[in-house]
Short mmCIF file of the C-alpha atoms (twelve columns), coordinates in Angstrom:
data_MODEL
# 
_entry.id   MODEL 
# 
loop_
_atom_site.group_PDB 
_atom_site.id 
_atom_site.type_symbol 
_atom_site.label_atom_id 
_atom_site.label_alt_id 
_atom_site.label_comp_id 
_atom_site.label_asym_id 
_atom_site.label_seq_id 
_atom_site.Cartn_x 
_atom_site.Cartn_y 
_atom_site.Cartn_z 
_atom_site.pdbx_PDB_model_num 
ATOM 1   C CA . MET A 1   -22.321 -27.850 29.721  1 
ATOM 2   C CA . GLU A 2   -25.358 -28.481 31.910  1 
ATOM 3   C CA . ILE A 3   -27.113 -25.465 33.368  1 
ATOM 4   C CA . THR A 4   -30.675 -24.499 34.278  1 
ATOM 5   C CA . LEU A 5   -32.420 -21.498 32.814  1 
ATOM 6   C CA . GLU A 6   -32.406 -19.925 36.283  1 
ATOM 7   C CA . GLN A 7   -28.653 -20.394 36.657  1 
ATOM 8   C CA . LEU A 8   -28.151 -19.055 33.152  1 
ATOM 9   C CA . ALA A 9   -30.040 -15.878 34.037  1 
ATOM 10  C CA . VAL A 10  -27.695 -15.339 36.971  1 
ATOM 11  C CA . LEU A 11  -24.617 -16.001 34.830  1 
ATOM 12  C CA . THR A 12  -25.712 -13.550 32.122  1 
ATOM 13  C CA . GLN A 13  -27.152 -11.006 34.578  1 
ATOM 14  C CA . GLY A 14  -30.393 -11.312 32.641  1 
ATOM 15  C CA . THR A 15  -34.107 -11.698 33.325  1 
ATOM 16  C CA . ILE A 16  -36.222 -14.709 32.425  1 
ATOM 17  C CA . LEU A 17  -38.984 -13.540 30.072  1 
ATOM 18  C CA . GLN A 18  -40.631 -16.912 29.570  1 
ATOM 19  C CA . GLY A 19  -39.920 -20.578 30.189  1 
ATOM 20  C CA . ASP A 20  -39.412 -22.968 33.098  1 
ATOM 21  C CA . PRO A 21  -36.594 -21.761 35.383  1 
ATOM 22  C CA . GLN A 22  -35.590 -25.404 35.932  1 
ATOM 23  C CA . LEU A 23  -35.216 -26.142 32.204  1 
ATOM 24  C CA . VAL A 24  -31.815 -27.817 31.698  1 
ATOM 25  C CA . LEU A 25  -29.646 -26.752 28.758  1 
ATOM 26  C CA . LYS A 26  -26.733 -28.883 27.609  1 
ATOM 27  C CA . GLY A 27  -25.257 -27.093 24.595  1 
ATOM 28  C CA . PHE A 28  -25.226 -23.965 22.453  1 
ATOM 29  C CA . ALA A 29  -25.630 -23.308 18.747  1 
ATOM 30  C CA . GLY A 30  -26.940 -20.855 16.179  1 
ATOM 31  C CA . LEU A 31  -30.657 -20.328 15.746  1 
ATOM 32  C CA . ARG A 32  -30.829 -22.585 12.694  1 
ATOM 33  C CA . GLU A 33  -28.824 -25.454 14.162  1 
ATOM 34  C CA . SER A 34  -30.146 -25.493 17.729  1 
ATOM 35  C CA . GLY A 35  -32.083 -28.375 19.277  1 
ATOM 36  C CA . ALA A 36  -34.372 -28.613 22.285  1 
ATOM 37  C CA . GLU A 37  -31.478 -28.730 24.789  1 
ATOM 38  C CA . ASP A 38  -29.456 -25.928 23.185  1 
ATOM 39  C CA . LEU A 39  -29.044 -22.264 24.029  1 
ATOM 40  C CA . SER A 40  -28.943 -19.725 21.194  1 
ATOM 41  C CA . PHE A 41  -29.142 -15.936 20.884  1 
ATOM 42  C CA . PHE A 42  -30.867 -13.280 18.790  1 
ATOM 43  C CA . ALA A 43  -29.023 -9.985  18.276  1 
ATOM 44  C CA . ASN A 44  -29.708 -8.949  14.672  1 
ATOM 45  C CA . GLU A 45  -33.093 -8.185  13.113  1 
ATOM 46  C CA . ARG A 46  -31.951 -9.844  9.889   1 
ATOM 47  C CA . TYR A 47  -32.398 -13.190 11.650  1 
ATOM 48  C CA . ILE A 48  -35.950 -12.669 12.891  1 
ATOM 49  C CA . ASN A 49  -37.258 -15.468 10.661  1 
ATOM 50  C CA . ASP A 50  -34.627 -17.820 12.059  1 
ATOM 51  C CA . LEU A 51  -35.822 -16.914 15.550  1 
ATOM 52  C CA . ARG A 52  -39.427 -17.686 14.589  1 
ATOM 53  C CA . ARG A 53  -38.432 -21.114 13.258  1 
ATOM 54  C CA . THR A 54  -35.732 -22.093 15.756  1 
ATOM 55  C CA . LYS A 55  -35.888 -25.360 17.681  1 
ATOM 56  C CA . ALA A 56  -33.674 -23.965 20.476  1 
ATOM 57  C CA . GLY A 57  -34.647 -24.680 24.036  1 
ATOM 58  C CA . ALA A 58  -33.792 -21.126 25.109  1 
ATOM 59  C CA . VAL A 59  -32.713 -17.891 23.479  1 
ATOM 60  C CA . LEU A 60  -30.887 -14.830 24.769  1 
ATOM 61  C CA . VAL A 61  -32.426 -11.573 23.520  1 
ATOM 62  C CA . ALA A 62  -31.932 -7.866  24.118  1 
ATOM 63  C CA . ALA A 63  -33.773 -6.158  26.945  1 
ATOM 64  C CA . GLY A 64  -37.110 -4.833  25.716  1 
ATOM 65  C CA . PHE A 65  -37.504 -7.369  22.899  1 
ATOM 66  C CA . SER A 66  -41.084 -8.653  22.801  1 
ATOM 67  C CA . GLU A 67  -41.547 -10.713 19.586  1 
ATOM 68  C CA . LEU A 68  -40.838 -14.047 21.237  1 
ATOM 69  C CA . PRO A 69  -42.188 -17.230 19.639  1 
ATOM 70  C CA . ASP A 70  -44.367 -19.433 21.816  1 
ATOM 71  C CA . GLY A 71  -42.767 -22.427 23.461  1 
ATOM 72  C CA . ILE A 72  -39.216 -21.058 23.641  1 
ATOM 73  C CA . ALA A 73  -37.605 -20.037 26.902  1 
ATOM 74  C CA . ALA A 74  -36.011 -16.597 26.747  1 
ATOM 75  C CA . ILE A 75  -33.702 -14.449 28.846  1 
ATOM 76  C CA . ALA A 76  -33.358 -10.697 28.305  1 
ATOM 77  C CA . CYS A 77  -29.789 -9.367  28.586  1 
ATOM 78  C CA . ALA A 78  -28.075 -6.025  28.146  1 
ATOM 79  C CA . SER A 79  -26.330 -7.530  25.097  1 
ATOM 80  C CA . ALA A 80  -27.474 -10.919 23.818  1 
ATOM 81  C CA . SER A 81  -24.335 -11.406 21.738  1 
ATOM 82  C CA . ALA A 82  -21.937 -10.541 24.571  1 
ATOM 83  C CA . ALA A 83  -23.872 -12.706 27.034  1 
ATOM 84  C CA . PHE A 84  -23.805 -15.667 24.645  1 
ATOM 85  C CA . ALA A 85  -20.059 -15.202 24.195  1 
ATOM 86  C CA . GLU A 86  -19.624 -15.286 27.963  1 
ATOM 87  C CA . VAL A 87  -21.567 -18.556 28.200  1 
ATOM 88  C CA . VAL A 88  -19.486 -20.122 25.429  1 
ATOM 89  C CA . LYS A 89  -16.304 -18.956 27.126  1 
ATOM 90  C CA . ARG A 90  -17.430 -20.439 30.441  1 
ATOM 91  C CA . PHE A 91  -18.246 -23.881 29.066  1 
ATOM 92  C CA . THR A 92  -15.616 -24.501 26.374  1 
ATOM 93  C CA . PRO A 93  -12.103 -25.772 27.089  1 
ATOM 94  C CA . PRO A 94  -9.553  -23.006 27.700  1 
ATOM 95  C CA . PRO A 95  -7.079  -22.199 24.939  1 
ATOM 96  C CA . ARG A 96  -3.949  -24.303 24.848  1 
ATOM 97  C CA . ALA A 97  -1.467  -22.925 27.327  1 
ATOM 98  C CA . MET A 98  1.869   -21.629 26.089  1 
ATOM 99  C CA . ARG A 99  4.577   -24.266 26.591  1 
ATOM 100 C CA . PRO A 100 7.941   -22.587 27.187  1 
ATOM 101 C CA . GLY A 101 11.012  -23.734 25.339  1 
ATOM 102 C CA . VAL A 102 12.905  -23.433 22.076  1 
ATOM 103 C CA . HIS A 103 12.227  -26.217 19.567  1 
ATOM 104 C CA . PRO A 104 15.378  -28.021 18.364  1 
ATOM 105 C CA . ALA A 105 14.496  -27.167 14.762  1 
ATOM 106 C CA . ALA A 106 14.309  -23.409 15.483  1 
ATOM 107 C CA . VAL A 107 17.208  -21.124 14.556  1 
ATOM 108 C CA . VAL A 108 17.929  -18.547 17.255  1 
ATOM 109 C CA . HIS A 109 20.889  -16.181 16.865  1 
ATOM 110 C CA . PRO A 110 23.064  -16.091 19.981  1 
ATOM 111 C CA . GLY A 111 22.702  -12.315 20.006  1 
ATOM 112 C CA . ALA A 112 18.912  -12.512 20.456  1 
ATOM 113 C CA . LYS A 113 17.574  -11.637 23.911  1 
ATOM 114 C CA . LEU A 114 14.922  -14.011 25.275  1 
ATOM 115 C CA . ASN A 115 14.403  -16.325 28.213  1 
ATOM 116 C CA . PRO A 116 13.926  -19.864 26.833  1 
ATOM 117 C CA . GLU A 117 12.153  -20.835 30.054  1 
ATOM 118 C CA . ARG A 118 9.536   -18.095 29.588  1 
ATOM 119 C CA . VAL A 119 8.919   -17.992 25.830  1 
ATOM 120 C CA . CYS A 120 7.960   -20.575 23.219  1 
ATOM 121 C CA . ILE A 121 9.813   -20.735 19.892  1 
ATOM 122 C CA . GLY A 122 8.242   -23.212 17.479  1 
ATOM 123 C CA . PRO A 123 9.890   -25.505 14.910  1 
ATOM 124 C CA . CYS A 124 11.609  -23.877 11.929  1 
ATOM 125 C CA . ALA A 125 11.210  -20.381 13.376  1 
ATOM 126 C CA . VAL A 126 14.121  -18.016 12.707  1 
ATOM 127 C CA . ILE A 127 15.122  -15.407 15.296  1 
ATOM 128 C CA . GLU A 128 17.829  -13.079 13.964  1 
ATOM 129 C CA . GLU A 129 20.521  -11.062 15.707  1 
ATOM 130 C CA . GLY A 130 19.470  -8.387  18.181  1 
ATOM 131 C CA . VAL A 131 15.851  -9.534  18.467  1 
ATOM 132 C CA . VAL A 132 14.241  -8.985  21.880  1 
ATOM 133 C CA . ILE A 133 11.280  -11.181 22.890  1 
ATOM 134 C CA . GLY A 134 9.302   -10.572 26.084  1 
ATOM 135 C CA . ASP A 135 8.245   -13.212 28.574  1 
ATOM 136 C CA . GLY A 136 5.071   -15.153 27.849  1 
ATOM 137 C CA . THR A 137 5.340   -14.713 24.079  1 
ATOM 138 C CA . GLU A 138 4.836   -17.600 21.663  1 
ATOM 139 C CA . ILE A 139 6.471   -17.617 18.220  1 
ATOM 140 C CA . GLY A 140 4.776   -20.190 15.992  1 
ATOM 141 C CA . PRO A 141 6.281   -22.611 13.466  1 
ATOM 142 C CA . GLY A 142 8.022   -21.057 10.496  1 
ATOM 143 C CA . CYS A 143 7.950   -17.475 11.759  1 
ATOM 144 C CA . VAL A 144 10.827  -15.167 10.843  1 
ATOM 145 C CA . ILE A 145 11.759  -12.337 13.198  1 
ATOM 146 C CA . GLY A 146 14.168  -9.935  11.548  1 
ATOM 147 C CA . GLU A 147 17.282  -8.303  12.916  1 
ATOM 148 C CA . GLY A 148 16.737  -5.952  15.826  1 
ATOM 149 C CA . ALA A 149 12.964  -6.452  16.029  1 
ATOM 150 C CA . ARG A 150 11.387  -6.085  19.463  1 
ATOM 151 C CA . ILE A 151 8.371   -8.105  20.624  1 
ATOM 152 C CA . GLY A 152 6.656   -7.431  23.934  1 
ATOM 153 C CA . ARG A 153 5.187   -9.708  26.589  1 
ATOM 154 C CA . ASP A 154 2.422   -12.289 26.139  1 
ATOM 155 C CA . CYS A 155 2.243   -11.965 22.363  1 
ATOM 156 C CA . LEU A 156 1.108   -14.773 20.052  1 
ATOM 157 C CA . LEU A 157 2.455   -15.108 16.526  1 
ATOM 158 C CA . HIS A 158 0.783   -17.953 14.670  1 
ATOM 159 C CA . ALA A 159 2.609   -19.980 12.036  1 
ATOM 160 C CA . HIS A 160 4.471   -18.241 9.209   1 
ATOM 161 C CA . VAL A 161 4.319   -14.665 10.484  1 
ATOM 162 C CA . THR A 162 7.148   -12.439 9.236   1 
ATOM 163 C CA . ILE A 163 8.427   -9.460  11.208  1 
ATOM 164 C CA . TYR A 164 11.019  -7.461  9.258   1 
ATOM 165 C CA . ARG A 165 14.054  -5.808  10.801  1 
ATOM 166 C CA . HIS A 166 13.761  -3.288  13.631  1 
ATOM 167 C CA . CYS A 167 9.950   -3.362  13.845  1 
ATOM 168 C CA . VAL A 168 8.403   -3.026  17.307  1 
ATOM 169 C CA . LEU A 169 5.453   -4.911  18.821  1 
ATOM 170 C CA . GLY A 170 3.910   -4.052  22.170  1 
ATOM 171 C CA . ASP A 171 2.404   -6.421  24.718  1 
ATOM 172 C CA . ARG A 172 -0.408  -8.910  24.037  1 
ATOM 173 C CA . VAL A 173 -0.205  -8.501  20.259  1 
ATOM 174 C CA . ARG A 174 -1.804  -11.353 18.308  1 
ATOM 175 C CA . LEU A 175 -0.801  -11.947 14.684  1 
ATOM 176 C CA . HIS A 176 -2.423  -14.665 12.605  1 
ATOM 177 C CA . SER A 177 -0.788  -16.826 9.954   1 
ATOM 178 C CA . GLY A 178 0.717   -15.105 6.961   1 
ATOM 179 C CA . VAL A 179 0.882   -11.619 8.485   1 
ATOM 180 C CA . VAL A 180 3.811   -9.573  7.187   1 
ATOM 181 C CA . ILE A 181 4.951   -6.614  9.270   1 
ATOM 182 C CA . GLY A 182 7.527   -4.225  7.842   1 
ATOM 183 C CA . ALA A 183 7.856   -5.110  4.169   1 
ATOM 184 C CA . ASP A 184 9.023   -2.159  2.069   1 
ATOM 185 C CA . GLY A 185 6.499   0.552   1.362   1 
ATOM 186 C CA . PHE A 186 5.498   0.942   -2.278  1 
ATOM 187 C CA . GLY A 187 7.661   3.909   -3.216  1 
ATOM 188 C CA . TYR A 188 9.255   4.728   -6.587  1 
ATOM 189 C CA . GLU A 189 10.413  7.773   -8.536  1 
ATOM 190 C CA . PHE A 190 10.157  7.786   -12.326 1 
ATOM 191 C CA . GLN A 191 13.594  8.761   -13.602 1 
ATOM 192 C CA . ALA A 192 15.408  8.185   -16.881 1 
ATOM 193 C CA . GLY A 193 12.512  6.208   -18.251 1 
ATOM 194 C CA . ALA A 194 12.274  3.750   -15.355 1 
ATOM 195 C CA . HIS A 195 10.748  3.429   -11.888 1 
ATOM 196 C CA . GLN A 196 13.595  3.848   -9.408  1 
ATOM 197 C CA . LYS A 197 13.066  2.377   -5.939  1 
ATOM 198 C CA . ILE A 198 13.002  4.773   -2.972  1 
ATOM 199 C CA . ASP A 199 14.701  3.328   0.097   1 
ATOM 200 C CA . GLN A 200 12.277  2.522   2.912   1 
ATOM 201 C CA . VAL A 201 14.274  3.010   6.112   1 
ATOM 202 C CA . GLY A 202 11.527  3.458   8.742   1 
ATOM 203 C CA . ILE A 203 9.816   0.859   10.912  1 
ATOM 204 C CA . VAL A 204 6.383   -0.422  11.902  1 
ATOM 205 C CA . GLN A 205 5.281   0.150   15.479  1 
ATOM 206 C CA . ILE A 206 2.351   -1.890  16.806  1 
ATOM 207 C CA . ASP A 207 1.050   -0.892  20.221  1 
ATOM 208 C CA . ASN A 208 -0.465  -3.065  22.971  1 
ATOM 209 C CA . ASP A 209 -3.512  -5.327  22.503  1 
ATOM 210 C CA . VAL A 210 -3.591  -5.239  18.706  1 
ATOM 211 C CA . GLU A 211 -4.888  -8.242  16.742  1 
ATOM 212 C CA . ILE A 212 -4.181  -8.663  13.027  1 
ATOM 213 C CA . GLY A 213 -5.841  -11.286 10.818  1 
ATOM 214 C CA . ALA A 214 -4.344  -13.772 8.393   1 
ATOM 215 C CA . ASN A 215 -2.454  -12.568 5.311   1 
ATOM 216 C CA . THR A 216 -2.634  -8.897  6.243   1 
ATOM 217 C CA . THR A 217 0.334   -6.651  5.436   1 
ATOM 218 C CA . VAL A 218 1.569   -3.542  7.199   1 
ATOM 219 C CA . ASP A 219 4.375   -1.779  5.301   1 
ATOM 220 C CA . ARG A 220 7.359   -0.108  6.935   1 
ATOM 221 C CA . ALA A 221 7.665   3.660   6.736   1 
ATOM 222 C CA . ARG A 222 9.778   5.459   4.171   1 
ATOM 223 C CA . PHE A 223 11.202  7.173   7.236   1 
ATOM 224 C CA . GLY A 224 9.891   7.378   10.791  1 
ATOM 225 C CA . ARG A 225 7.174   4.819   11.505  1 
ATOM 226 C CA . THR A 226 3.976   3.235   10.322  1 
ATOM 227 C CA . TRP A 227 2.012   3.180   13.565  1 
ATOM 228 C CA . ILE A 228 -0.862  0.899   14.623  1 
ATOM 229 C CA . GLY A 229 -2.406  2.260   17.810  1 
ATOM 230 C CA . GLU A 230 -3.467  0.489   20.980  1 
ATOM 231 C CA . GLY A 231 -6.371  -1.925  20.720  1 
ATOM 232 C CA . CYS A 232 -6.734  -1.890  16.932  1 
ATOM 233 C CA . LYS A 233 -8.410  -4.947  15.404  1 
ATOM 234 C CA . ILE A 234 -7.511  -5.630  11.778  1 
ATOM 235 C CA . ASP A 235 -9.177  -8.360  9.742   1 
ATOM 236 C CA . ASN A 236 -7.758  -10.774 7.164   1 
ATOM 237 C CA . GLN A 237 -6.291  -9.606  3.854   1 
ATOM 238 C CA . VAL A 238 -5.970  -5.916  4.701   1 
ATOM 239 C CA . GLN A 239 -3.257  -3.646  3.253   1 
ATOM 240 C CA . ILE A 240 -1.871  -0.770  5.321   1 
ATOM 241 C CA . ALA A 241 0.731   1.247   3.473   1 
ATOM 242 C CA . HIS A 242 3.890   3.082   4.531   1 
ATOM 243 C CA . ASN A 243 3.712   5.882   7.122   1 
ATOM 244 C CA . CYS A 244 0.025   5.313   7.903   1 
ATOM 245 C CA . VAL A 245 -1.098  6.052   11.448  1 
ATOM 246 C CA . LEU A 246 -4.089  4.238   12.932  1 
ATOM 247 C CA . GLY A 247 -5.372  5.693   16.182  1 
ATOM 248 C CA . ARG A 248 -6.535  3.731   19.189  1 
ATOM 249 C CA . HIS A 249 -9.177  0.996   18.848  1 
ATOM 250 C CA . VAL A 250 -9.617  1.313   15.088  1 
ATOM 251 C CA . ILE A 251 -11.331 -1.570  13.269  1 
ATOM 252 C CA . VAL A 252 -10.335 -2.404  9.687   1 
ATOM 253 C CA . VAL A 253 -12.392 -5.127  7.988   1 
ATOM 254 C CA . ALA A 254 -11.397 -7.657  5.330   1 
ATOM 255 C CA . GLN A 255 -9.867  -6.546  2.024   1 
ATOM 256 C CA . ALA A 256 -9.811  -2.868  2.954   1 
ATOM 257 C CA . GLY A 257 -6.801  -0.825  1.879   1 
ATOM 258 C CA . ILE A 258 -5.269  2.330   3.323   1 
ATOM 259 C CA . ALA A 259 -2.755  4.171   1.142   1 
ATOM 260 C CA . GLY A 260 0.451   5.795   2.332   1 
ATOM 261 C CA . SER A 261 0.759   8.568   4.903   1 
ATOM 262 C CA . THR A 262 -2.940  8.563   5.803   1 
ATOM 263 C CA . ARG A 263 -3.983  9.100   9.422   1 
ATOM 264 C CA . ILE A 264 -7.076  7.354   10.801  1 
ATOM 265 C CA . GLY A 265 -8.541  8.747   14.031  1 
ATOM 266 C CA . ASP A 266 -9.416  6.874   17.214  1 
ATOM 267 C CA . TYR A 267 -12.412 4.507   17.163  1 
ATOM 268 C CA . CYS A 268 -12.881 4.584   13.382  1 
ATOM 269 C CA . ILE A 269 -14.288 1.642   11.426  1 
ATOM 270 C CA . ILE A 270 -13.086 0.955   7.895   1 
ATOM 271 C CA . ALA A 271 -15.513 -1.642  6.547   1 
ATOM 272 C CA . ALA A 272 -14.905 -4.459  4.070   1 
ATOM 273 C CA . GLN A 273 -13.322 -3.599  0.709   1 
ATOM 274 C CA . ALA A 274 -13.269 0.116   1.492   1 
ATOM 275 C CA . GLY A 275 -10.355 2.123   0.151   1 
ATOM 276 C CA . VAL A 276 -8.733  5.198   1.665   1 
ATOM 277 C CA . ALA A 277 -6.443  7.249   -0.570  1 
ATOM 278 C CA . GLY A 278 -3.050  8.500   0.536   1 
ATOM 279 C CA . HIS A 279 -2.026  11.596  2.509   1 
ATOM 280 C CA . LEU A 280 -5.482  12.052  4.075   1 
ATOM 281 C CA . ASP A 281 -6.763  12.695  7.597   1 
ATOM 282 C CA . VAL A 282 -9.860  10.887  8.838   1 
ATOM 283 C CA . ALA A 283 -11.447 12.259  12.018  1 
ATOM 284 C CA . PRO A 284 -12.093 10.066  15.065  1 
ATOM 285 C CA . GLN A 285 -15.308 8.010   15.247  1 
ATOM 286 C CA . VAL A 286 -15.818 7.817   11.492  1 
ATOM 287 C CA . THR A 287 -17.358 4.725   9.886   1 
ATOM 288 C CA . VAL A 288 -16.437 4.167   6.248   1 
ATOM 289 C CA . THR A 289 -18.995 1.685   4.938   1 
ATOM 290 C CA . ALA A 290 -18.263 -1.328  2.745   1 
ATOM 291 C CA . GLN A 291 -16.727 -0.640  -0.681  1 
ATOM 292 C CA . ALA A 292 -16.634 3.109   -0.102  1 
ATOM 293 C CA . GLY A 293 -13.746 5.156   -1.462  1 
ATOM 294 C CA . VAL A 294 -12.314 7.998   0.615   1 
ATOM 295 C CA . THR A 295 -10.592 10.530  -1.643  1 
ATOM 296 C CA . ARG A 296 -10.402 13.597  0.603   1 
ATOM 297 C CA . ASP A 297 -10.107 14.430  4.299   1 
ATOM 298 C CA . ILE A 298 -13.055 13.566  6.554   1 
ATOM 299 C CA . LYS A 299 -13.315 16.179  9.278   1 
ATOM 300 C CA . GLU A 300 -16.541 15.225  11.093  1 
ATOM 301 C CA . LYS A 301 -17.454 11.974  12.829  1 
ATOM 302 C CA . GLY A 302 -20.261 9.862   11.366  1 
ATOM 303 C CA . ALA A 303 -20.897 7.313   8.614   1 
ATOM 304 C CA . TYR A 304 -19.652 7.812   5.051   1 
ATOM 305 C CA . SER A 305 -20.534 5.804   1.929   1 
ATOM 306 C CA . GLY A 306 -19.970 5.699   -1.817  1 
ATOM 307 C CA . THR A 307 -17.122 6.841   -4.033  1 
ATOM 308 C CA . PRO A 308 -16.082 9.523   -3.438  1 
ATOM 309 C CA . ALA A 309 -17.214 8.950   0.136   1 
ATOM 310 C CA . GLN A 310 -19.849 11.320  1.483   1 
ATOM 311 C CA . PRO A 311 -22.215 11.284  4.470   1 
ATOM 312 C CA . THR A 312 -24.249 8.095   4.288   1 
ATOM 313 C CA . LYS A 313 -27.614 9.874   4.479   1 
ATOM 314 C CA . VAL A 314 -26.691 12.011  1.464   1 
ATOM 315 C CA . TYR A 315 -25.460 8.940   -0.408  1 
ATOM 316 C CA . GLN A 316 -28.662 7.023   0.332   1 
ATOM 317 C CA . LYS A 317 -30.821 9.856   -1.009  1 
ATOM 318 C CA . GLN A 318 -28.740 9.935   -4.173  1 
ATOM 319 C CA . GLN A 319 -29.180 6.201   -4.621  1 
ATOM 320 C CA . VAL A 320 -32.955 6.606   -4.435  1 
ATOM 321 C CA . HIS A 321 -32.759 9.126   -7.280  1 
ATOM 322 C CA . VAL A 322 -30.522 6.791   -9.278  1 
ATOM 323 C CA . ARG A 323 -33.048 3.956   -8.935  1 
ATOM 324 C CA . ASN A 324 -35.760 6.318   -10.197 1 
ATOM 325 C CA . LEU A 325 -33.799 7.339   -13.299 1 
ATOM 326 C CA . PRO A 326 -35.412 4.802   -15.699 1 
ATOM 327 C CA . GLU A 327 -38.899 6.037   -14.786 1 
ATOM 328 C CA . LEU A 328 -37.840 9.693   -14.994 1 
ATOM 329 C CA . SER A 329 -36.166 9.051   -18.350 1 
ATOM 330 C CA . GLU A 330 -39.342 7.496   -19.712 1 
ATOM 331 C CA . ARG A 331 -41.443 10.421  -18.461 1 
ATOM 332 C CA . LEU A 332 -39.036 12.867  -20.113 1 
ATOM 333 C CA . ARG A 333 -39.223 10.908  -23.374 1 
ATOM 334 C CA . ARG A 334 -43.029 11.092  -23.359 1 
ATOM 335 C CA . LEU A 335 -42.938 14.808  -22.601 1 
ATOM 336 C CA . GLU A 336 -40.518 15.416  -25.469 1 
ATOM 337 C CA . GLN A 337 -42.738 13.446  -27.842 1 
ATOM 338 C CA . GLY A 338 -45.755 15.454  -26.729 1 
ATOM 339 C CA . SER A 339 -43.856 18.697  -27.258 1 
ATOM 340 C CA . ALA A 340 -42.848 17.634  -30.764 1 
ATOM 341 C CA . GLY A 341 -46.520 16.944  -31.568 1 
ATOM 342 C CA . GLY A 342 -47.625 20.336  -30.336 1 
ATOM 343 C CA . GLU A 343 -49.171 19.014  -27.114 1 
ATOM 344 C CA . TRP A 344 -46.825 20.752  -24.656 1 
# 
C-alpha cells in the first residue's frame, strides 16, 4: 500500500478535515499499534483515549466528528469502519481462489452429483450417496456430507464441517470449521422410568448468503425443517435447536442459544450468551442484549435486556434501584431504630 491522503479521500468518498493532502500512507493498523505512515480509524467512543494517544499518520472518522488531536491527518467519512474495511480490502491480497478438482484422498460416492472440474473436494472429505453440490463450491478437508444433502453454488465449507443427511444449503453459504448442520434435535419422552428418544426426521434448510462460525450447531427438525433465513450471520459456538426459524438477516452472537420451535423475526440481533426459550415468537427488529433471557413472546421491536427479558430502558431503571438498595436499606434501618426509640 502506498497512497496519498488526497487519493484516500477519493477512495473513501470522504473529506479531508486536516493534514497535508500529499501525505503518503503505507500501511494500516489499529489506533494503538499505528505508526506515522499508517492509516487507522475511529468509530467507537470507547476508544477516544486511544485516538488522543495514537501515533497514526491519518485517521478515518465519522462525518461531524470534531475532537481531533493536533498533528494527525483526518478524513471524515459516512462510516469510518466501513471505509477502513474498503481500504483494507483494496490493498490486501485477494482470498485464495478455489482450485477445482477432487483430492485423491477424498471419498465420493458414485451416486453423488457434482462436476469435478467446477468444485473442489479436499483431502479426506466424504461425500455420500445422492449428494448434490453446485458449481463453484469448495468442500474442505475432513468434511462429511451426508446422504441426499444438497449444497448450492459458490459455497465454502472449511475443514471438518459435517452436514447430516438430506439437509439443504443455498448459494454462497459459508460454514467455518467444526460446524454441524442437522444433528438430531434434543427430544425425549419420559416413559416407563426412562427418557425415550423421539425420532428426528426433519431437515435443516439454510438459505442464500448465510455465514456460520466455528463450532456452531444447528439441529434438524423433529419434522419439517429448521430454517435459517437469507443473509443470517451466526457467530462461533451458537446452538440453534430443532424446528427453529430465523428470519432474514438475523445476527446471533457467540454462545447464544435458541431453544426448539422458536421463531426469530427478520433483522433481529441475539447478542452474546443470550438465551431464548422454546416455542416463542420474537418480532422483527428486536435486539436481545448480552446474557439476557427471553422467556415469553416479544411482540414489539426494540432492545430487551435482563432475565426475564424486558425493554432495556425499564431494565436499566430497575438496575439503578438495585444499586441503591444498600443505601435504602441503611436508611430504613435508621428509621426503624428511631421509631423504636420513640423518635418517629
